[in-house]
Steps between C-alpha positions, in 0.01 A plus 500: 500500500725548206682173564172316521381659163840410338468143635151459372595638158795272476296191615229573236767535224660173607160326508418631155836386365444156648158476339637588169766222522289219638403212280134571467565856401741382231242246385241774457733736315617241250150400425376851456801546265390204296716229642237237564755224571580649841385283784384636850702381802299239690516512873246302707344665821236438756151653496604713792746681272249544220418862562857616517597298193208653301596847601856439401414367154248780438771758596742350253229495227429866553869586495564304182215680331630845606852403359370365169367754230136449405181716451436652834233715652550836673619471848216722602178511302374823352172651615259340265323825432832662408674183367788544242554267204779253522588210268645158468673351194371154412740250340530568130496125432149485634369815334693753284528858624289417804515784756226473766419830654326474839363696798593381845306695769329467837190651655413519871710408803708188489356220710718323751506192289573690187295630222286286272631512143269528202622428142265669259499415127344755251282444201594487128443859391786740422738403755592842640133581550420168654804520736408848623132388550623218716698748717179701550274207578755367758489838675127474523452138609404460865779274603748715708747438652645325196802498254435482129725375216352639179685399193459622130501234227841524333384452142171508333354289207606140522681556836193635675459199733573508867573126520797491242822347613658861506233608753529170694857603555380853644239331730754260648736786550224692657400220731871444613551868566175539685565194722856633587349815639390565867240764401285257296301218671600179328153354556308783349596515122209569268463494121238658282430659169244649253422360156840379356615533863212283587593233261861528638411503864281195460767298331778624751273434798489125401873500420633666803215416764749381755633857548168669509229584765243581235446606137238706335475508107221741363329544170686180382423120483756252384439138375564281792777312313702828517448530882399172674258582784634218727827703556318778690357286769697669785458865398209739460387532141278779357381545149273759409359542138206693342205253412482674167874489435486276186846596369724198446227307702594657839167460651477139398850414607440668843189284544716184428750614761211556748371152440841341539566673830156442631553129434839487653380687807219236548765220469752651736319711771704774640698529180449691174365815667381709213286790375415461128240766382326563184377850554148544369462763211870583476731463199871523496526802731407421870549641837848373589506642859367190688777260411794613712300534826370150442858368434638653822288262729732210389839420631716234355556161651851400394458145631174344387461133582284454194538632155479421132745621242451453136841563357441680165716703272460870456665639189691181470631498852418284806561578855714265690327525834185577667436529885725236645555287191814525278523321160824364381338303202160550361324167457388564137675738249189570297216487752415701816532346843256522786643477848267468792654502842316407832682511835320344804703475808836353392379326184535671167304365189597646166301411200680567164304476167557581134233743377350490146262770363224463239338814372121474512393851404680739246397854407418495121613868443846515664573137543549540878467168691240577765430173689684172553474156658798357686615150537749363753748208517735399771853630430725218454824668600622828645764666722396760756608633845243553764609757753373484859507704816330536851200658337420187296607201710635420852877496431586283807291206370544280183334613186342278232490627145289320240485573127208360301454253793853374515703561808818675402613637850446381851740629766593815701608800301850651505518863567780658301634846392516386143114446497455855649744642241343309201149608602618864541655491146196345326228696669665825641233494754563563878194284578622201309846427634455120547754304723393159363465367144408155367616427143253275322547288199251251343 
């Protein structure tokens, strides 16, 4: 028995050492340390070996993350009702003196597939009070079993926005750390918040929809230019605001969001599942308890065969990817871009358009732009990668890809380790390890 145990320990140590010295692990480490010139080793393989190759790449990704310092979560979450405060330091170049305290706690028994994770964003009162209130509310909501990440805004006054670049850094660290874990279900990530947290969660839901199962801003209401409704077509979306909540036009803006999502749901049946309520007789303070149970009925589809992405900047920053698209060069440096992807069988149609906004309604008191018209023009050039896998197309057959009606690819796909590694690096998502990629220029 002792001999067997010694053999297994030696075997596991040798396996770990080999993982740490393979090319893909090295590629991950170099990129995580800031060397973006590193290239992933490209080795072709058959579809029969896809499962094993995917597992190998994900193991290397997990090990590289374990070996590279970054903000991490507790190995075991606290009990939510007795959670201790912890903190992340955010990069000083993004926000000075930015320490983000947070609670990370669970309630209920862990499900076999892992806990659903809720990110809760508090309102804009005194931050210590708002943060502690968030912890109390999270303990009361009827959504167990669940894990909560409850941050406190690092700085008040002009930094009191959950969508600033410094906070984007925190959310992307949170997503990466959550998806590395085995006790969190990667398809049950939820985002919600109250008041200032409602504004933040609405913007972030549109920005990061490809990671989410559902989102639920409350007592908020953003102009649609700040959170394009088209982006939430494959998640559940709830927005609950008091009908008498006139502050900063929250009730009016909530109504505009409802009108937009109602219209989109009619245009694309089965998509844009939403629950947008203006609660009669209520002002800024409403009953928050219905939101998380409603969100929990949704599970993420990581591989939608139809989606729209309006690529917009948030605090001066664009995302480089959304679902299975990755952007190398944006078509227009000044305008937004609208991507519409439709996959039917083994044919992929991508429509890429420049987006121009014209304001049609402005608040006379604060100067808030409330409503807009949009116009679209075909993007004349661009450079993107389309990732593909067995959930999206039949890999054994040729695939046709058209951009704005022009056929740019028509052949079988090459399955390769460099595609798996590249998609692991850009998404950090165990559900989006793509063996095939088509690079498209027009």
